C-alpha positions in Angstrom: 0.0 0.0 0.0 1.3 3.5 -0.9 0.9 6.8 0.8 -1.4 7.8 -2.1 -4.1 5.6 -0.8 -3.7 6.4 2.9 -3.8 10.1 3.6 -7.3 9.7 5.0 -5.7 8.5 8.3 -2.5 10.6 8.1 -3.6 12.1 11.5 -3.0 8.7 13.2 0.6 8.8 12.1 1.0 12.3 13.2 -0.5 11.4 16.5 2.0 8.6 17.1 4.9 10.8 16.1 3.9 13.7 18.3 2.7 11.8 21.3 6.0 10.0 21.4 8.1 13.1 20.9 9.0 13.4 24.5 10.6 10.0 24.7 14.3 9.9 25.4 15.0 7.1 22.9 13.8 7.2 19.4 13.8 4.8 16.5 15.4 6.1 13.4 13.5 5.4 10.2 15.4 4.3 7.0 14.9 2.1 4.1 15.0 -1.5 5.1 13.5 -0.9 8.6 13.7 -3.9 10.8 10.7 -6.1 9.9 10.7 -7.6 13.3 9.4 -4.3 14.8 6.8 -5.4 17.3 3.3 -4.2 16.7 0.2 -5.0 18.8 -2.6 -6.0 16.5 -6.3 -5.6 17.0 -7.6 -9.1 16.2 -11.2 -8.4 17.2 -13.9 -9.3 14.7 -15.2 -6.7 12.2 -18.5 -5.2 13.5 -19.7 -3.8 10.2 -21.2 -5.4 7.1 -19.2 -6.8 4.3 -20.9 -4.3 2.0 -19.9 -1.3 4.0 -16.3 -2.6 4.4 -16.1 -3.0 0.6 -17.4 0.5 0.0 -14.8 1.9 2.4 -12.0 -0.1 0.9 -13.1 0.8 -2.7 -13.3 4.5 -1.9 -9.9 4.5 -0.3 -8.2 2.4 -3.0 -9.5 4.6 -5.8 -9.1 8.1 -4.4 -6.4 10.1 -6.2 -3.4 10.9 -4.1 -4.0 14.0 -2.0 -0.2 14.1 -1.6 0.2 14.1 -5.4 -2.4 16.9 -5.7 -0.6 18.9 -3.1 2.7 18.4 -5.0 1.0 19.7 -8.1 -0.2 22.8 -6.2 3.4 23.3 -5.1 4.6 23.0 -8.7 2.3 25.8 -9.8 4.8 28.2 -8.2 2.4 30.0 -5.9 3.7 31.0 -2.5 2.6 29.1 0.7 -0.5 30.7 2.2 -1.6 29.4 5.5 -4.5 31.8 5.6 -6.4 29.2 3.5 -6.1 26.6 6.3 -8.4 25.8 9.1 -7.8 28.1 12.1 -5.7 26.3 14.6 -7.8 27.7 17.4 -10.8 25.7 16.2 -9.6 22.3 17.2 -10.9 22.4 20.8 -14.3 23.8 19.8 -15.5 20.6 18.0 -17.6 18.7 20.4 -19.4 16.0 18.3 -17.8 12.9 16.8 -19.0 14.0 13.4 -17.4 17.4 13.6 -14.2 16.0 15.1 -13.8 13.3 12.4 -14.5 15.8 9.6 -12.0 18.3 10.9 -9.5 15.6 11.7 -9.5 15.0 7.9 -9.3 18.7 7.2 -6.3 19.2 9.5 -4.7 16.2 7.9 -4.5 17.9 4.6 -3.6 21.3 6.1 -0.7 19.6 7.8 0.3 17.8 4.5 0.1 21.2 2.7 2.6 22.6 5.2 4.8 19.5 4.8 4.9 19.9 1.0 6.1 23.5 1.4 8.5 22.3 4.2 7.0 24.7 6.8 8.2 22.8 9.9 6.6 25.1 12.4 3.2 24.9 10.9 3.6 21.1 10.5 4.1 20.9 14.3 1.2 23.3 15.0 -1.2 21.2 13.0 0.2 18.0 14.5 -0.8 19.3 17.9 -4.4 19.9 16.7 -4.4 16.4 15.1 -3.4 15.1 18.5 -6.2 17.1 20.3 -8.9 15.8 18.0 -7.6 12.2 17.8 -7.5 12.1 21.6 -11.1 13.4 21.8 -12.1 10.6 19.4 -10.5 8.0 21.6 -7.8 7.1 19.0 -4.7 8.1 21.0 -4.2 5.0 23.1 -5.0 2.6 20.3 -2.5 4.2 17.9 0.2 4.3 20.6 -0.4 0.6 21.4 -0.2 -0.4 17.7 2.8 1.8 16.7 5.0 2.3 19.7 7.9 4.8 19.7 8.5 6.8 16.5 11.4 9.0 15.3 10.8 12.7 16.0 14.2 13.3 14.3 12.5 12.6 10.9 10.1 15.6 11.3 12.6 17.7 9.3 12.8 15.2 6.5 9.6 15.4 4.3 10.2 12.2 2.4 11.0 10.2 5.5 8.0 11.6 7.3 5.7 10.5 4.5 7.2 7.0 4.6 6.7 6.8 8.3 3.1 8.0 8.0 2.5 5.4 5.3 3.8 2.6 7.5 1.7 3.8 10.4 -1.5 3.8 8.3 -1.1 0.1 7.6 -1.1 -0.6 11.3 -3.9 1.8 12.2 -6.3 1.2 9.3 -7.4 -2.1 10.8 -8.4 -0.4 14.0 -10.5 2.1 12.2 -12.3 -0.6 10.4 -13.1 -2.6 13.5 -15.0 -1.8 16.6 -17.7 0.0 14.6 -15.3 2.8 13.6 -16.0 2.8 9.9 -18.2 5.8 10.2 -15.4 7.7 11.9 -13.0 6.6 9.2 -15.5 7.5 6.5 -16.0 11.0 7.8 -12.2 11.6 8.3 -11.9 10.5 4.6 -14.7 13.0 3.7 -12.8 15.8 5.5 -9.5 15.0 3.8 -11.2 14.8 0.4 -13.0 18.1 0.9 -10.0 20.0 2.1 -7.8 18.8 -0.7 -10.4 20.0 -3.3 -10.9 23.2 -1.4 -7.2 24.0 -1.6 -7.2 23.1 -5.3 -10.0 25.5 -6.0 -8.5 28.3 -3.9 -5.2 28.0 -5.7 -6.8 27.7 -9.1 -8.4 31.1 -8.6 -5.0 32.7 -8.3 -3.4 31.0 -11.4 -2.9 33.3 -14.4 -1.3 30.7 -16.7 -4.3 29.2 -18.6 -2.7 25.7 -19.0 -2.1 25.5 -15.2 -5.6 26.8 -14.5 -7.1 24.2 -16.8 -5.1 21.5 -15.0 -6.5 22.6 -11.7 -10.1 22.8 -13.1 -9.7 19.4 -14.7 -8.7 18.0 -11.3 -12.0 19.3 -10.0 -13.9 17.6 -12.9 -12.2 14.3 -12.2 -13.6 14.2 -8.7 -17.1 13.2 -9.9 -16.2 9.5 -9.7 -14.5 9.7 -6.3 -17.3 11.9 -4.8 -19.8 9.4 -6.0 -17.9 6.7 -4.1 -17.8 8.8 -1.0 -21.6 9.6 -1.1 -22.2 5.8 -1.6 -20.2 5.0 1.5 -21.8 7.7 3.6 -25.2 6.4 2.5 -24.8 3.5 4.8 -25.0 6.0 7.7 -27.8 8.2 6.4 -29.8 7.4 9.5 -27.4 9.7 11.4 -28.6 13.3 11.2 -25.2 14.8 10.7 -24.3 12.3 8.0 -27.7 12.9 6.2 -26.9 16.6 6.2 -23.5 16.1 4.8 -24.8 13.9 2.0 -27.4 16.6 1.2 -24.6 19.1 0.7 -22.3 16.8 -1.2 -25.0 15.5 -3.6 -25.6 18.9 -5.4 -21.8 19.3 -5.9 -21.6 15.8 -7.4 -24.6 16.5 -9.7 -23.1 19.8 -10.9 -19.7 18.2 -11.7 -21.4 15.2 -13.4 -23.4 17.6 -15.6 -20.1 18.7 -17.2 -19.4 16.1 -19.8 -15.7 16.9 -20.4 -13.2 19.3 -18.9 -13.3 21.7 -21.9 -16.9 22.4 -20.9 -16.0 23.5 -17.4 -16.2 27.2 -17.9 -15.0 29.8 -15.4 -18.6 30.5 -14.4 -19.3 26.8 -13.9 -16.1 26.4 -11.9 -17.0 29.3 -9.8 -20.4 27.8 -9.1 -19.0 24.4 -8.0 -16.1 25.8 -6.0 -18.6 28.2 -4.3 -20.6 25.2 -3.0 -17.3 23.5 -1.8 -16.4 26.7 0.1 -19.8 27.0 1.7 -19.7 23.4 2.8 -16.2 23.7 4.1 -17.1 26.9 6.0 -20.1 25.1 7.6 -18.1 22.1 8.7 -15.2 24.1 10.2 -17.3 26.4 12.3 
């Protein structure tokens, strides 16, 4: 499994790294890490239907890499702008599992955006918020148990950090998909997807090179398939009020993107209409 399929639970990796930062001894990560590294596994039975598990796995396996998207944004040559990101002060204000899960996903992408631009101070700030929300969701102890000590020294090495987060996902994903936590994982995934697309749209607005702008707009158009998968997954939890409201906001975005038959038909006005709906939803979820 590659990082491209796992940013949905990037926060869990950050949690393990940050929560172990005060330890005296640290593992160093390098290629060819000792395969005998002990990991406590959750062997409890899955408590969700095979159908829901399949939808979750299918959505995760097919989502385009948020990391790749962020690298594309970096390649556009625009400066780092943390004013786009979710306010760090908001982390402690989310009191429901739904809001916490969604914003855990949003903070995941914000942290990854800072990583791509190698803004170490912001990476650590967002890591702290990821820790706060993860702890509130009851994920802290489970991740620490599964992962153990991690190497804080790698925080200054973007590539190494991505590799560590990738490894941690493999160990934590099984926890999220057991013990009835698929809904949590699904909403974290939704937040990550939304924030990645939000940043893409914000950056596209600033691009003056027509080819680059079309690339960013085409990325938006390509999300019709992945958004459809996400709505399908969330549909299994439509009996939950918050989830039903989220689906009601995502569905018009999906319908409008699907109405565009090919990227060349995505006019500036249409792009503005779709991105406006994304901004409104994101503003509602980060309040």
